[in-house]
MIVEX-571418 format. One record per residue: x, y, z of N, C-alpha, C in turn; residue in three letters; residue number from 1. Coordinates in Angstrom, 1 decimal, always signed. Layout:
N
X,Y,Z,X,Y,Z,X,Y,Z,ALA,NUM
...
END
This chain:
274
-63.4,-38.9,+86.2,-64.4,-39.2,+85.2,-65.1,-37.9,+84.8,MET,1
-65.3,-37.7,+83.5,-66.0,-36.5,+83.0,-67.4,-36.3,+83.7,TRP,2
-67.6,-35.1,+84.1,-68.9,-34.8,+84.7,-69.9,-34.3,+83.7,GLY,3
-71.0,-33.7,+84.2,-72.0,-33.2,+83.4,-71.5,-32.2,+82.4,THR,4
-71.9,-32.3,+81.1,-71.5,-31.4,+80.1,-70.1,-31.6,+79.6,GLY,5
-69.5,-32.8,+80.0,-68.2,-33.1,+79.5,-67.1,-32.3,+80.3,GLY,6
-67.4,-31.9,+81.5,-66.4,-31.1,+82.2,-65.7,-32.0,+83.2,ARG,7
-64.5,-31.5,+83.5,-63.6,-32.3,+84.5,-63.4,-31.4,+85.7,LEU,8
-63.7,-31.8,+86.9,-63.5,-31.0,+88.1,-62.2,-31.4,+88.8,LYS,9
-61.6,-30.3,+89.5,-60.4,-30.5,+90.2,-60.4,-29.6,+91.4,ALA,10
-59.5,-29.9,+92.4,-59.4,-29.1,+93.6,-58.5,-27.9,+93.3,ASN,11
-58.4,-26.9,+94.2,-57.6,-25.8,+94.0,-56.2,-26.2,+93.9,ALA,12
-55.4,-25.7,+92.9,-54.1,-26.1,+92.7,-53.2,-25.6,+93.8,PRO,13
-52.1,-26.3,+94.1,-51.1,-25.9,+95.1,-49.7,-25.8,+94.5,VAL,14
-49.3,-26.9,+93.9,-48.0,-27.0,+93.2,-48.1,-26.3,+91.9,ALA,15
-46.9,-25.9,+91.4,-46.8,-25.2,+90.1,-47.3,-26.0,+88.9,GLY,16
-47.2,-27.3,+89.0,-47.7,-28.1,+87.9,-49.0,-28.7,+88.1,ASP,17
-49.8,-28.2,+89.1,-51.2,-28.6,+89.3,-52.1,-28.0,+88.2,ASP,18
-53.1,-28.7,+87.9,-54.1,-28.3,+86.9,-54.8,-27.1,+87.5,VAL,19
-54.9,-26.0,+86.7,-55.6,-24.8,+87.2,-57.0,-24.9,+86.7,ALA,20
-57.9,-24.4,+87.7,-59.3,-24.4,+87.4,-59.7,-23.0,+86.8,ARG,21
-60.9,-22.9,+86.3,-61.4,-21.6,+85.7,-61.3,-20.5,+86.8,LYS,22
-61.6,-20.9,+88.0,-61.5,-19.8,+89.1,-60.1,-19.2,+89.1,THR,23
-59.1,-20.0,+89.1,-57.7,-19.4,+89.1,-57.4,-18.6,+87.9,GLU,24
-57.8,-19.2,+86.7,-57.5,-18.5,+85.5,-58.2,-17.1,+85.4,VAL,25
-59.4,-17.0,+85.8,-60.2,-15.8,+85.8,-59.5,-14.7,+86.7,ASP,26
-59.1,-15.2,+87.9,-58.5,-14.3,+88.9,-57.2,-13.7,+88.3,ALA,27
-56.4,-14.6,+87.7,-55.1,-14.1,+87.2,-55.3,-13.2,+86.0,GLU,28
-56.3,-13.5,+85.2,-56.5,-12.6,+84.0,-56.9,-11.2,+84.4,ALA,29
-57.8,-11.1,+85.5,-58.2,-9.8,+86.0,-57.1,-9.0,+86.6,THR,30
-56.2,-9.7,+87.3,-55.1,-9.0,+87.9,-54.1,-8.5,+86.8,ALA,31
-53.8,-9.4,+85.8,-52.9,-9.0,+84.8,-53.4,-7.9,+83.9,ARG,32
-54.7,-7.9,+83.7,-55.3,-6.8,+82.9,-55.1,-5.4,+83.5,ALA,33
-55.2,-5.3,+84.8,-55.0,-4.1,+85.4,-53.6,-3.7,+85.4,ASP,34
-52.7,-4.6,+85.5,-51.2,-4.3,+85.5,-50.8,-3.9,+84.1,ALA,35
-51.3,-4.6,+83.0,-51.0,-4.3,+81.7,-51.5,-2.9,+81.3,ASP,36
-52.7,-2.5,+81.8,-53.2,-1.2,+81.5,-52.3,-0.1,+82.1,ALA,37
-51.9,-0.4,+83.3,-51.1,+0.6,+84.0,-49.7,+0.7,+83.3,ALA,38
-49.2,-0.4,+82.8,-47.9,-0.5,+82.1,-48.0,+0.3,+80.8,HIS,39
-49.1,+0.1,+80.1,-49.2,+0.7,+78.8,-49.4,+2.2,+78.9,ALA,40
-49.9,+2.7,+80.0,-50.1,+4.1,+80.2,-48.8,+4.8,+80.6,ALA,41
-47.7,+4.1,+80.9,-46.5,+4.8,+81.3,-45.9,+5.4,+80.1,LEU,42
-45.2,+6.6,+80.3,-44.5,+7.3,+79.2,-43.1,+6.9,+79.1,THR,43
-42.6,+6.3,+80.1,-41.2,+5.9,+80.1,-41.1,+4.4,+80.6,ASP,44
-41.9,+3.6,+79.9,-41.9,+2.1,+80.3,-40.5,+1.5,+80.2,ALA,45
-40.2,+0.8,+81.2,-38.9,+0.1,+81.3,-37.7,+1.1,+81.2,HIS,46
-37.9,+2.4,+81.6,-36.9,+3.4,+81.6,-36.5,+3.9,+80.2,GLY,47
-37.5,+3.8,+79.2,-37.2,+4.3,+77.9,-37.1,+5.8,+77.9,SER,48
-36.3,+6.4,+76.9,-36.0,+7.8,+76.9,-35.9,+8.3,+75.5,THR,49
-36.2,+9.6,+75.3,-36.1,+10.2,+74.0,-34.6,+10.7,+73.7,VAL,50
-33.9,+10.7,+74.8,-32.5,+11.2,+74.7,-31.6,+9.9,+74.4,THR,51
-30.8,+10.0,+73.3,-29.9,+8.9,+73.0,-29.0,+8.5,+74.2,PRO,52
-29.3,+7.4,+74.8,-28.6,+6.9,+76.0,-28.3,+5.5,+75.8,THR,53
-27.0,+5.1,+76.1,-26.6,+3.7,+76.0,-27.4,+2.8,+76.9,ALA,54
-27.7,+1.7,+76.4,-28.4,+0.6,+77.2,-29.8,+1.0,+77.6,ASN,55
-30.4,+2.0,+77.0,-31.8,+2.4,+77.3,-32.7,+2.2,+76.1,ALA,56
-34.0,+1.9,+76.4,-34.9,+1.7,+75.3,-35.2,+3.1,+74.7,ILE,57
-35.2,+3.1,+73.3,-35.5,+4.4,+72.6,-37.0,+4.6,+72.6,VAL,58
-37.3,+5.9,+72.8,-38.7,+6.3,+72.8,-38.9,+7.5,+71.8,ARG,59
-40.0,+7.4,+71.1,-40.3,+8.5,+70.1,-40.4,+9.8,+70.9,TRP,60
-39.8,+10.9,+70.2,-39.9,+12.2,+70.8,-41.1,+12.9,+70.2,ALA,61
-41.2,+14.2,+70.5,-42.4,+15.0,+70.0,-42.3,+15.0,+68.5,SER,62
-43.5,+15.0,+68.0,-43.7,+15.0,+66.5,-43.4,+13.6,+65.9,GLY,63
-43.2,+12.6,+66.7,-43.0,+11.3,+66.2,-41.6,+11.1,+65.7,GLY,64
-40.6,+11.9,+66.2,-39.2,+11.8,+65.7,-38.4,+11.0,+66.6,ARG,65
-37.4,+10.4,+66.1,-36.5,+9.5,+66.8,-35.1,+10.2,+66.8,LEU,66
-34.5,+10.4,+68.0,-33.2,+11.1,+68.0,-32.0,+10.1,+68.0,ARG,67
-30.9,+10.6,+67.5,-29.7,+9.7,+67.5,-28.5,+10.6,+67.5,ALA,68
-27.4,+10.1,+68.1,-26.1,+10.9,+68.1,-25.4,+10.7,+66.7,GLU,69
-24.4,+11.6,+66.5,-23.7,+11.5,+65.2,-23.0,+10.1,+65.1,ALA,70
-23.0,+9.5,+64.0,-22.5,+8.2,+63.8,-21.0,+8.1,+63.9,PRO,71
-20.5,+7.0,+64.4,-19.0,+6.8,+64.5,-18.6,+5.7,+63.5,ILE,72
-19.4,+4.6,+63.6,-19.1,+3.4,+62.7,-20.0,+3.4,+61.5,TYR,73
-19.7,+2.7,+60.5,-20.4,+2.6,+59.3,-21.8,+2.1,+59.5,GLU,74
-22.0,+1.2,+60.5,-23.3,+0.6,+60.8,-24.2,+1.4,+61.7,ILE,75
-23.7,+2.6,+62.2,-24.4,+3.4,+63.1,-25.5,+4.1,+62.4,ASP,76
-26.7,+4.3,+63.1,-27.7,+5.2,+62.5,-27.3,+6.6,+62.6,VAL,77
-27.5,+7.4,+61.6,-27.1,+8.8,+61.6,-28.2,+9.7,+61.9,THR,78
-27.9,+11.0,+62.0,-29.0,+12.0,+62.3,-29.0,+13.0,+61.1,ASN,79
-30.0,+13.9,+61.2,-30.2,+14.9,+60.1,-29.0,+15.8,+60.0,LYS,80
-28.4,+16.2,+61.1,-27.3,+17.2,+61.1,-26.1,+16.6,+60.4,ALA,81
-25.9,+15.3,+60.6,-24.7,+14.7,+59.9,-25.0,+14.6,+58.4,TYR,82
-26.2,+14.2,+58.0,-26.6,+14.1,+56.6,-26.5,+15.4,+55.9,VAL,83
-27.0,+16.5,+56.6,-27.0,+17.8,+55.9,-25.5,+18.3,+55.7,ASP,84
-24.7,+18.0,+56.7,-23.3,+18.5,+56.6,-22.6,+17.7,+55.5,ALA,85
-22.9,+16.4,+55.4,-22.2,+15.6,+54.4,-22.7,+16.0,+53.0,GLU,86
-24.0,+16.3,+52.8,-24.6,+16.7,+51.5,-24.0,+18.1,+51.1,ALA,87
-23.8,+19.0,+52.1,-23.2,+20.3,+51.7,-21.8,+20.1,+51.2,THR,88
-21.0,+19.3,+51.9,-19.6,+19.1,+51.6,-19.6,+18.4,+50.2,ALA,89
-20.4,+17.4,+50.0,-20.4,+16.7,+48.7,-20.8,+17.6,+47.5,ARG,90
-21.8,+18.5,+47.8,-22.3,+19.3,+46.7,-21.2,+20.2,+46.2,ALA,91
-20.4,+20.7,+47.1,-19.3,+21.6,+46.7,-18.2,+20.8,+45.9,GLY,92
-18.0,+19.6,+46.4,-17.0,+18.7,+45.7,-17.5,+18.3,+44.3,ALA,93
-18.8,+18.0,+44.2,-19.4,+17.6,+42.9,-19.3,+18.8,+41.9,ASP,94
-19.6,+20.0,+42.4,-19.6,+21.1,+41.5,-18.2,+21.4,+41.0,ALA,95
-17.2,+21.2,+41.9,-15.8,+21.4,+41.5,-15.4,+20.3,+40.5,ASP,96
-15.9,+19.1,+40.8,-15.5,+18.0,+39.9,-16.2,+18.2,+38.5,HIS,97
-17.4,+18.6,+38.5,-18.1,+18.9,+37.2,-17.4,+20.0,+36.4,ALA,98
-16.8,+20.9,+37.1,-16.2,+22.1,+36.4,-14.8,+21.8,+35.9,ALA,99
-14.3,+20.6,+36.2,-13.0,+20.3,+35.7,-12.9,+20.1,+34.2,LEU,100
-11.9,+20.5,+33.6,-11.7,+20.2,+32.1,-11.1,+18.9,+31.9,THR,101
-10.5,+18.3,+32.9,-9.9,+16.9,+32.7,-10.1,+16.1,+34.0,ASN,102
-11.4,+15.8,+34.3,-11.7,+15.0,+35.5,-11.1,+13.6,+35.4,PRO,103
-10.6,+13.2,+36.5,-10.0,+11.8,+36.6,-8.8,+11.7,+35.6,HIS,104
-8.1,+12.8,+35.3,-7.0,+12.7,+34.4,-7.3,+12.5,+33.0,GLY,105
-8.6,+12.8,+32.6,-9.0,+12.7,+31.2,-8.1,+13.5,+30.3,ALA,106
-7.8,+13.1,+29.0,-6.9,+13.8,+28.1,-7.4,+13.7,+26.7,THR,107
-7.1,+14.7,+25.9,-7.4,+14.7,+24.5,-6.4,+13.9,+23.7,THR,108
-5.3,+13.6,+24.3,-4.3,+12.8,+23.6,-4.5,+11.3,+23.8,THR,109
-4.6,+10.5,+22.7,-4.8,+9.1,+22.9,-3.8,+8.4,+23.8,PRO,110
-4.2,+8.0,+25.0,-3.3,+7.4,+26.0,-3.9,+6.2,+26.6,THR,111
-3.2,+5.1,+26.6,-3.7,+3.8,+27.2,-4.2,+4.0,+28.6,ALA,112
-5.3,+3.4,+29.0,-5.8,+3.4,+30.3,-6.2,+4.7,+30.9,SER,113
-6.5,+5.7,+30.0,-6.9,+7.0,+30.4,-8.3,+7.3,+29.8,ARG,114
-9.0,+8.2,+30.5,-10.3,+8.6,+30.0,-10.1,+9.5,+28.8,ILE,115
-10.8,+9.2,+27.7,-10.7,+10.1,+26.5,-11.6,+11.4,+26.8,ALA,116
-11.1,+12.5,+26.2,-11.8,+13.8,+26.4,-11.9,+14.4,+25.0,MET,117
-13.0,+15.1,+24.7,-13.2,+15.7,+23.5,-12.2,+16.8,+23.3,TRP,118
-11.6,+17.0,+22.0,-10.7,+18.0,+21.7,-11.3,+19.2,+21.1,GLY,119
-10.5,+20.1,+20.5,-11.0,+21.3,+19.9,-12.1,+21.0,+18.8,THR,120
-13.2,+21.7,+18.9,-14.2,+21.5,+17.9,-15.1,+20.3,+18.1,GLY,121
-15.0,+19.7,+19.4,-15.8,+18.6,+19.7,-15.3,+17.3,+19.0,GLY,122
-14.0,+17.3,+18.6,-13.5,+16.1,+17.9,-12.7,+15.2,+18.9,ARG,123
-12.8,+13.9,+18.6,-12.1,+12.9,+19.5,-11.0,+12.3,+18.7,LEU,124
-9.8,+12.3,+19.3,-8.6,+11.8,+18.6,-8.4,+10.3,+19.0,LYS,125
-7.7,+9.6,+18.1,-7.4,+8.2,+18.3,-6.1,+7.8,+17.6,ALA,126
-5.4,+6.8,+18.1,-4.2,+6.4,+17.5,-4.6,+5.5,+16.3,SER,127
-3.6,+5.3,+15.4,-3.8,+4.5,+14.2,-4.3,+3.1,+14.6,ALA,128
-5.4,+2.6,+14.0,-5.9,+1.3,+14.4,-5.0,+0.1,+14.0,PRO,129
-5.1,-0.9,+14.8,-4.2,-2.1,+14.6,-5.1,-3.4,+14.5,SER,130
-6.0,-3.6,+15.4,-6.9,-4.7,+15.4,-8.1,-4.4,+14.6,ALA,131
-8.8,-5.4,+14.1,-10.0,-5.2,+13.3,-11.1,-4.5,+13.9,GLY,132
-11.2,-4.5,+15.3,-12.3,-3.8,+15.9,-11.8,-2.4,+16.5,ASP,133
-10.6,-2.0,+16.1,-10.2,-0.6,+16.6,-11.0,+0.5,+15.9,ASP,134
-11.1,+1.6,+16.5,-11.8,+2.7,+15.9,-10.9,+3.3,+14.7,VAL,135
-11.6,+3.5,+13.6,-10.9,+4.0,+12.4,-10.9,+5.6,+12.5,ALA,136
-9.8,+6.2,+12.1,-9.7,+7.7,+12.0,-10.1,+8.2,+10.6,ARG,137
-10.2,+9.5,+10.5,-10.5,+10.1,+9.2,-9.4,+9.7,+8.2,LYS,138
-8.1,+9.6,+8.6,-7.0,+9.2,+7.8,-7.3,+7.8,+7.1,THR,139
-7.7,+6.9,+7.9,-8.0,+5.5,+7.4,-9.2,+5.5,+6.4,GLU,140
-10.2,+6.3,+6.8,-11.4,+6.3,+6.0,-11.1,+7.0,+4.7,VAL,141
-10.4,+8.1,+4.7,-10.1,+8.7,+3.4,-9.2,+7.9,+2.5,ASP,142
-8.4,+7.0,+3.1,-7.5,+6.2,+2.3,-8.2,+5.1,+1.6,ALA,143
-9.4,+4.8,+2.0,-10.2,+3.8,+1.3,-10.3,+4.2,-0.2,VAL,144
-10.6,+5.4,-0.5,-10.7,+6.0,-1.8,-9.6,+7.1,-1.9,ILE,145
-8.5,+6.8,-2.5,-7.4,+7.8,-2.5,-7.8,+9.1,-3.2,PRO,146
-7.1,+10.2,-2.7,-7.3,+11.5,-3.3,-7.0,+11.5,-4.8,SER,147
-7.8,+12.1,-5.6,-7.5,+12.2,-7.0,-8.3,+11.1,-7.8,GLY,148
-8.9,+10.2,-7.1,-9.7,+9.1,-7.8,-10.9,+9.7,-8.6,THR,149
-11.1,+9.2,-9.8,-12.2,+9.7,-10.6,-13.3,+8.6,-10.6,LEU,150
-14.6,+9.1,-10.3,-15.7,+8.2,-10.3,-16.9,+8.8,-11.0,MET,151
-17.8,+8.0,-11.4,-19.1,+8.4,-12.0,-20.2,+8.5,-10.9,LEU,152
-21.0,+9.6,-11.0,-22.1,+9.7,-10.0,-23.4,+10.1,-10.8,PHE,153
-24.5,+9.4,-10.5,-25.7,+9.8,-11.2,-26.4,+10.9,-10.4,VAL,154
-25.9,+12.0,-10.4,-26.4,+13.2,-9.7,-25.8,+14.5,-10.3,GLN,155
-26.4,+15.6,-10.1,-26.0,+16.8,-10.7,-24.7,+17.4,-10.0,THR,156
-24.7,+17.4,-8.7,-23.6,+18.0,-8.0,-22.7,+16.9,-7.4,ALA,157
-21.4,+17.1,-7.2,-20.5,+16.2,-6.6,-20.8,+16.0,-5.2,ALA,158
-20.7,+14.8,-4.6,-20.9,+14.7,-3.2,-19.8,+15.4,-2.3,PRO,159
-20.1,+15.5,-1.0,-19.1,+16.1,-0.1,-17.8,+15.4,-0.2,THR,160
-16.7,+16.1,-0.3,-15.4,+15.5,-0.4,-15.0,+15.2,-1.8,GLY,161
-15.8,+15.6,-2.8,-15.5,+15.4,-4.2,-15.6,+16.7,-5.0,TRP,162
-14.9,+16.8,-6.1,-15.1,+18.0,-7.0,-15.5,+17.5,-8.4,THR,163
-16.5,+18.2,-8.9,-17.1,+17.9,-10.2,-16.1,+18.2,-11.3,LYS,164
-15.9,+17.3,-12.2,-14.9,+17.5,-13.4,-15.8,+17.9,-14.6,VAL,165
-15.5,+19.1,-15.2,-16.3,+19.6,-16.3,-15.5,+19.5,-17.6,THR,166
-14.4,+18.9,-17.6,-13.6,+18.8,-18.8,-14.3,+18.1,-19.9,THR,167
-15.0,+17.0,-19.6,-15.8,+16.2,-20.6,-17.3,+16.5,-20.5,HIS,168
-17.9,+16.7,-21.6,-19.3,+17.0,-21.7,-19.9,+16.5,-22.9,ASN,169
-21.1,+15.9,-22.8,-21.9,+15.4,-24.0,-21.0,+14.3,-24.8,ASN,170
-20.5,+13.4,-24.0,-19.6,+12.3,-24.5,-20.2,+11.0,-24.1,LYS,171
-19.9,+9.9,-24.9,-20.2,+8.6,-24.5,-19.1,+7.9,-23.8,ALA,172
-19.3,+6.8,-23.1,-18.3,+6.1,-22.4,-17.9,+4.9,-23.2,LEU,173
-16.6,+4.6,-23.2,-16.1,+3.4,-23.9,-15.2,+2.6,-22.9,ARG,174
-15.5,+1.3,-22.8,-14.7,+0.5,-21.9,-13.5,-0.1,-22.7,VAL,175
-12.3,+0.1,-22.1,-11.1,-0.4,-22.8,-10.3,-1.3,-21.8,VAL,176
-9.4,-2.1,-22.3,-8.6,-3.0,-21.5,-7.2,-2.4,-21.4,SER,177
-6.9,-1.3,-22.2,-5.6,-0.7,-22.1,-5.6,+0.6,-21.4,GLY,178
-4.8,+1.6,-21.9,-4.7,+2.9,-21.3,-6.0,+3.7,-21.5,THR,179
-6.5,+4.3,-20.4,-7.7,+5.1,-20.4,-7.4,+6.4,-21.2,ALA,180
-8.3,+6.9,-21.9,-8.1,+8.2,-22.7,-9.4,+8.7,-23.2,GLY,181
-9.4,+9.5,-24.2,-10.6,+10.0,-24.8,-10.3,+10.3,-26.3,SER,182
-11.4,+10.5,-27.1,-11.2,+10.7,-28.5,-12.5,+11.0,-29.2,GLY,183
-12.5,+11.0,-30.5,-13.7,+11.3,-31.2,-13.9,+12.8,-31.5,GLY,184
-14.8,+13.1,-32.4,-15.1,+14.5,-32.7,-16.5,+14.9,-32.8,SER,185
-17.4,+14.0,-32.7,-18.9,+14.2,-32.8,-19.5,+14.1,-31.5,VAL,186
-20.3,+15.1,-31.0,-20.9,+15.0,-29.7,-22.0,+13.9,-29.7,GLY,187
-22.3,+13.4,-28.5,-23.2,+12.4,-28.3,-24.6,+12.7,-28.9,PHE,188
-25.1,+13.9,-28.6,-26.5,+14.2,-29.1,-26.5,+14.4,-30.6,THR,189
-25.3,+14.8,-31.1,-25.3,+15.0,-32.6,-25.2,+13.6,-33.3,THR,190
-24.4,+12.7,-32.7,-24.3,+11.4,-33.4,-25.6,+10.6,-33.2,ALA,191
-26.3,+10.8,-32.1,-27.5,+10.0,-31.9,-28.7,+10.9,-32.0,PHE,192
-28.8,+11.7,-33.1,-30.0,+12.5,-33.3,-31.2,+11.6,-33.5,HIS,193
-32.3,+12.2,-33.1,-33.6,+11.4,-33.2,-33.8,+10.7,-34.6,ALA,194
-33.6,+11.5,-35.7,-33.8,+10.9,-37.0,-32.7,+11.5,-37.9,ALA,195
-32.1,+10.6,-38.7,-31.0,+11.0,-39.6,-31.3,+10.5,-41.0,ARG,196
-30.9,+11.2,-42.0,-30.9,+10.8,-43.4,-29.5,+10.5,-43.8,THR,197
-29.2,+9.3,-44.3,-27.8,+9.0,-44.6,-27.7,+8.6,-46.1,VAL,198
-26.5,+8.7,-46.6,-26.2,+8.3,-48.0,-25.4,+7.1,-48.1,SER,199
-25.8,+6.2,-49.0,-25.0,+4.9,-49.1,-24.0,+5.2,-50.2,VAL,200
-22.8,+4.7,-50.1,-21.7,+4.9,-51.1,-22.1,+4.4,-52.5,GLY,201
-21.6,+5.1,-53.5,-21.9,+4.7,-54.9,-21.2,+3.4,-55.2,ASN,202
-21.9,+2.6,-56.1,-21.4,+1.3,-56.5,-21.6,+1.1,-58.0,THR,203
-20.6,+0.6,-58.7,-20.7,+0.3,-60.2,-20.9,-1.2,-60.3,THR,204
-22.0,-1.6,-60.9,-22.4,-3.0,-61.1,-21.5,-3.7,-62.1,LEU,205
-21.1,-4.9,-61.8,-20.4,-5.8,-62.7,-21.4,-6.6,-63.5,THR,206
-20.9,-7.3,-64.6,-21.8,-8.1,-65.4,-22.4,-9.2,-64.5,VAL,207
-21.6,-9.8,-63.6,-22.1,-10.9,-62.7,-23.2,-10.4,-61.8,ASP,208
-23.2,-9.1,-61.5,-24.2,-8.5,-60.6,-25.4,-8.1,-61.3,GLN,209
-25.4,-8.1,-62.7,-26.6,-7.8,-63.4,-27.5,-9.0,-63.5,MET,210
-28.8,-8.9,-63.5,-29.7,-10.0,-63.8,-29.6,-10.5,-65.3,PRO,211
-29.9,-11.8,-65.5,-29.8,-12.3,-66.9,-31.0,-11.7,-67.7,ALA,212
-30.7,-11.2,-69.0,-31.8,-10.6,-69.8,-31.4,-10.7,-71.2,HIS,213
-32.4,-10.7,-72.2,-32.1,-10.8,-73.6,-32.0,-9.4,-74.2,PRO,214
-31.4,-9.4,-75.5,-31.4,-8.1,-76.2,-31.8,-8.4,-77.7,HIS,215
-32.6,-7.6,-78.3,-32.9,-7.6,-79.8,-31.8,-6.8,-80.6,GLY,216
-31.7,-7.1,-81.9,-30.7,-6.3,-82.6,-30.9,-6.4,-84.1,GLY,217
-30.1,-5.8,-84.9,-30.1,-5.8,-86.4,-28.8,-6.3,-86.9,VAL,218
-28.8,-7.3,-87.9,-27.6,-7.8,-88.5,-27.5,-7.4,-89.9,MET,219
-26.4,-6.9,-90.5,-26.3,-6.5,-91.9,-25.2,-7.4,-92.5,ARG,220
-25.5,-8.1,-93.7,-24.6,-8.9,-94.4,-24.7,-8.5,-95.9,GLN,221
-23.9,-7.7,-96.5,-24.0,-7.3,-97.8,-25.4,-6.5,-98.0,GLY,222
-26.2,-7.1,-99.0,-27.5,-6.5,-99.2,-28.6,-7.3,-98.6,THR,223
-28.2,-8.4,-97.9,-29.2,-9.2,-97.2,-29.4,-8.7,-95.8,THR,224
-30.7,-8.6,-95.5,-31.1,-8.1,-94.1,-31.7,-9.2,-93.2,THR,225
-31.2,-9.2,-92.0,-31.8,-10.2,-91.1,-32.5,-9.4,-89.9,SER,226
-33.7,-9.8,-89.7,-34.5,-9.2,-88.6,-34.5,-10.1,-87.4,GLU,227
-34.3,-9.6,-86.2,-34.4,-10.4,-85.0,-33.4,-11.6,-85.0,ASN,228
-32.3,-11.4,-85.6,-31.3,-12.5,-85.6,-31.5,-13.6,-86.6,GLY,229
-32.5,-13.5,-87.5,-32.7,-14.5,-88.5,-32.2,-14.0,-89.8,ARG,230
-31.4,-14.8,-90.5,-30.8,-14.4,-91.8,-31.6,-15.0,-93.0,ALA,231
-31.7,-14.1,-94.0,-32.4,-14.6,-95.3,-31.3,-14.5,-96.4,VAL,232
-31.0,-15.6,-97.0,-29.9,-15.6,-98.0,-30.2,-16.6,-99.1,ALA,233
-31.4,-16.7,-99.6,-31.8,-17.5,-100.8,-31.4,-18.9,-100.6,ASN,234
-31.6,-19.5,-99.5,-31.3,-20.9,-99.3,-29.9,-21.1,-98.8,GLY,235
-29.0,-20.1,-98.8,-27.7,-20.2,-98.3,-27.6,-20.2,-96.8,LEU,236
-26.7,-20.9,-96.2,-26.5,-20.9,-94.8,-25.4,-19.9,-94.5,THR,237
-25.7,-18.9,-93.7,-24.7,-17.8,-93.4,-24.4,-17.9,-91.8,VAL,238
-23.2,-18.0,-91.5,-22.7,-17.9,-90.1,-22.1,-16.6,-89.8,THR,239
-22.7,-15.8,-88.9,-22.2,-14.5,-88.6,-22.2,-14.2,-87.1,VAL,240
-21.4,-13.3,-86.6,-21.4,-12.8,-85.2,-22.3,-11.6,-85.2,ASN,241
-23.3,-11.6,-84.2,-24.3,-10.5,-84.1,-23.9,-9.6,-83.0,VAL,242
-23.8,-8.3,-83.2,-23.6,-7.3,-82.2,-24.8,-6.5,-82.1,ASP,243
-25.3,-6.4,-80.8,-26.5,-5.5,-80.6,-26.1,-4.1,-80.3,THR,244
-27.0,-3.2,-80.5,-26.7,-1.8,-80.1,-26.6,-1.7,-78.6,ASP,245
-25.6,-0.9,-78.1,-25.4,-0.8,-76.7,-26.2,+0.4,-76.1,SER,246
-26.5,+0.4,-74.8,-27.2,+1.5,-74.1,-26.6,+1.6,-72.7,ALA,247
-26.6,+2.8,-72.2,-26.1,+3.0,-70.8,-24.7,+3.7,-70.8,GLY,248
-24.4,+4.4,-69.7,-23.2,+5.1,-69.6,-22.1,+4.4,-68.7,GLY,249
-22.5,+3.3,-68.0,-21.5,+2.7,-67.1,-21.2,+3.4,-65.9,GLY,250
-22.1,+4.3,-65.4,-21.8,+5.1,-64.2,-22.3,+4.4,-62.9,GLN,251
-21.8,+4.8,-61.8,-22.2,+4.3,-60.5,-23.5,+4.9,-60.1,SER,252
-24.1,+4.3,-59.0,-25.4,+4.9,-58.5,-25.4,+4.7,-57.0,HIS,253
-26.2,+5.5,-56.3,-26.3,+5.4,-54.8,-27.7,+5.1,-54.4,GLY,254
-27.8,+5.0,-53.0,-29.1,+4.8,-52.4,-29.3,+5.7,-51.2,HIS,255
-30.5,+6.2,-51.0,-30.8,+7.0,-49.8,-31.5,+6.1,-48.7,SER,256
-31.3,+6.5,-47.4,-31.9,+5.7,-46.4,-32.0,+6.6,-45.1,ALA,257
-32.9,+6.2,-44.2,-33.1,+7.0,-43.0,-33.0,+6.0,-41.8,SER,258
-32.6,+6.5,-40.6,-32.5,+5.6,-39.5,-32.8,+6.4,-38.2,VAL,259
-33.5,+5.8,-37.2,-33.9,+6.5,-36.0,-32.9,+6.1,-34.9,ALA,260
-32.2,+7.1,-34.3,-31.2,+6.8,-33.3,-31.4,+7.6,-32.0,LEU,261
-32.7,+7.6,-31.6,-33.1,+8.2,-30.4,-32.8,+7.3,-29.2,ASP,262
-31.5,+7.1,-28.9,-31.1,+6.1,-28.0,-31.4,+6.6,-26.5,VAL,263
-31.9,+5.6,-25.7,-32.1,+5.9,-24.3,-30.8,+6.2,-23.6,LEU,264
-30.8,+7.1,-22.6,-29.5,+7.4,-22.0,-29.8,+7.8,-20.5,TYR,265
-28.7,+7.8,-19.7,-28.8,+8.3,-18.3,-27.6,+9.3,-18.2,VAL,266
-27.9,+10.5,-17.7,-26.8,+11.5,-17.6,-26.0,+11.2,-16.3,ASP,267
-24.7,+11.3,-16.3,-23.9,+11.1,-15.2,-22.8,+12.2,-15.2,VAL,268
-22.2,+12.4,-14.0,-21.1,+13.3,-13.9,-19.8,+12.6,-13.5,ILE,269
-18.7,+13.2,-13.8,-17.4,+12.7,-13.3,-16.9,+13.6,-12.2,ILE,270
-16.5,+13.0,-11.1,-16.1,+13.7,-9.9,-14.7,+13.2,-9.4,ALA,271
-13.9,+14.1,-8.9,-12.6,+13.7,-8.4,-12.5,+13.8,-6.9,ARG,272
-12.0,+12.7,-6.3,-11.9,+12.7,-4.8,-10.9,+13.8,-4.3,LYS,273
-11.3,+14.6,-3.4,-10.5,+15.7,-2.9,-9.3,+15.1,-2.1,ASP,274
END
């Protein structure tokens, strides 16, 4: 039964599975503390050593360094001497490799399954393309616009790869469905001068082209005189044909006119593909 303060009392334990009292626990703790302190103070606890020794515990050497033998297997810990030797050997190999003009069998000639290498002038060569995603060479690019092709450019100088054609100058363009060519005799700026005075061709008017209009005249019949087409004949009725006096020379006439032909334009050049 629990005693005062909720404590449970027991006799000194004898068997290993007997309940231990505070007295036994305190005594054991004091004894173990002294042993642990002595163990911790050892420099070679459990036979540890700074020298790489099989089946011995490793101990830090001076300067907090850990020693190891040269590795044999891939999973072995290595040492500085081995790393330095390997680095020196690799540095020489890397320098030799970098100095190669054809490392790993690289070549300037297009060869399947080989590393490509820059050729003379820093150019890279390739075989003629076959698939749509193959690299195109200069030959294929140039063939898109064949050599000798003529094109218009809205610029003063021909672009790279083209030569400016100066055969034609100050001329207009005419679109034809037949054979291409050239012609005419009047320059563009002359034909389309800002202001021009022109002459209309002479025309001779016909009777039908004249406006309707009357004429006065004088009729003579013997000694009887008629004014303005009226005859006086003492009560007699006289039937006559009346001819009026004519005027005019029947010559043609012209008209003058002016027109503004200051046409808007854009200058272009003709260039030939090299």
